[in-house]
N, C-alpha and C positions, 0 to 999 in steps of 0.2 A: 596465460590462459587464453584460449582462442576466443575470437568474437562470438557472441551469442545473440540470437534474435528469435522472437516469436512473431509470426505474422497472422493477422486476421483480415477480413475483407477491407477494413478501413484503417487499420493501425499496424504499427510495427513496435513491438516491445524490444528494446535493444540496450546494448551497453551504453553507459554514460560517456559523453564527450565533453571536452573542455568548453566547447561552444554552448553546452546546456546550462552553464552556470548563470548566464544573464537571464534567460527566460525562466529558469527555476527560481532565481532570486526574485524576479518580478512576481511570479505566482505566489511565493511565500511572503510577499509584502502586502498582498491583497487581504484586507480585513475580513472579507466574507469567506475566502478560502481558509484562512487561519483561525476563524472564529472558535472552532472546537479543538484545534490542534495545539495552540500555544501562541506565544508572542511572535510577531513578525521576525523574520530572520534578517540579519545583516548579510551583506554580500559574502563576507568571510565565513559566516555560519553556514550559508547555503553551499559554499565551496567545500566546507568541512563535512557537511552532510553527504554530499555526492562522494567525497573521498571515503567516507564510512561505508557507503553502499558498495563501492568498488572493492574495498578491503573485504567486506563480507562475501562478495562474489568470489574473490580469490580464495578465501578461507573455506567457505561452505559449498561453493559451486552454484550459489543462487543468492539473490537479494532483490530489493526493489530496483526496477529497471526504468529507464527513460521511455516514455511513450511518445511516439511520433505519428502525426497524421500522414497516412500513406500517400495521399495525393499532393499535399502541400509541402511535405517534409518538415513541417514545423513541430517543435516540441510542444506538447499539450499537457503533460503531467507525468506521473509515474505510477507504476503498478508492479506487483510481483509478490514473491514469497521470501521472507527472511526468517531467521530464528528470533523468537520473542526475547524481549529485553529482560535481563536479570532483575530480580526483585518484583516481578509481576507473575501472575498465574500462567502467562504464556512463555515464561523463561524456557528457552531451548526448544519450544514447540514451533512448528512451521506456521508463521503468521502471514496471512494474506493482507495486503494493504494497497491503498491507492490514494492519489490526490490529483485532481484535475483543475486546470485553469478555469476560472469562472465562465469564460466565454464558451466553454465546452460542455457545461452542465446541461442536463435535460435532453441530451442527444444520444444517450445509450453508450457513450464511449467507455465510461467506467465499467459498465457491465461487460462489454465486449472484451476489454482488457482483462477483467477479473476471470471471466470464463477461460480465456487462453491460459492465464496463470494457474488456475485450478487444474485444467487438463494437463498442463506440464507437470504440476506438482504430483498429481496422482500417477502420472506416467513415469516419473523419474525419481521420486523420493520414496522411501520405505515407510514413511509415516502413515498411519491409518486415518488421521484426521487433520484438517487444516483449521486454524483458529483465525479470528478477526476481532478487533476491539474498536470501540468508539465511545464518545460521550453519549449518555442516554438522551441528551437534547438534540443530537445530530440525526434527525429522522431520515435524512437523505441516505446516510451511510448504513444505518441499521435496516432501513427499508430495502436497500440493495442487498444486504446480507440475507434478508428473508427471501427476496426474489431469486437469489442464488441457491436457495434450498438450505441455507444455514439455520441452525436452531439456537435460540438464546440459551446460554448456560449460566443462569443466575447464581449458582454456587461458586462461579469463578469471577463474578463482578468484583471490582476493586477500585481503590483510590489511586490514581496515577499522578506522579509528581514530576515526570520528565519535562524539562524546559518550560515550566509553567509559572515561574516567577512567584508572585504573591499568592497565586491560586493553587497552592500545594494540595495534593490529594484530591484532585477533581475526580468525581465518580466516573468510572468507565464500565461499559457492559461488554460481555464477551459472547461471541457466537462461534459455532463450529459446524463443520460438515464432515461426515466420515466418507471414506472411500466407497463403501457399499451403497450408501444413500446416493452419492453423486453418480455412480455408474448406473444406478437404476433409473435415474431421471433422463 
């Protein structure tokens, strides 16, 4: 599969590289970053997660992508669209997701990357809506979902147990935006 990248004024959303494992692992060991995601990742788990995103890209043509700061060339997080996990209301649906290093919070990078991913999704996928999920306590993420024009879908809220250890079935809220609404904004 050829290299793939999306560019924004400040960011490049690109294929994962082996060099991303170290900064991705560091990001996934930050307790603030991982507060609503699950336990910190070991280096091996971080490498496996990147391998999973690469596999999804080969299989589906899309997944979460590494986000690089355009000027510095530094890895700052990930963003993109993947197919939702089996066993959740998002199973098989296009799921918009992001995670940014703490030092990047509050600067609009997640929104900039998410807008690029949404534009790509509605320009290249046949799906009529994009989904996103987060913990109801993660006001930063669901706040961004609202700013992106996504609507809360309470009928799809669920208990998520992926990589949560003893905190099985943590509640998650689901948001979505449809193609027509996105194109109208």
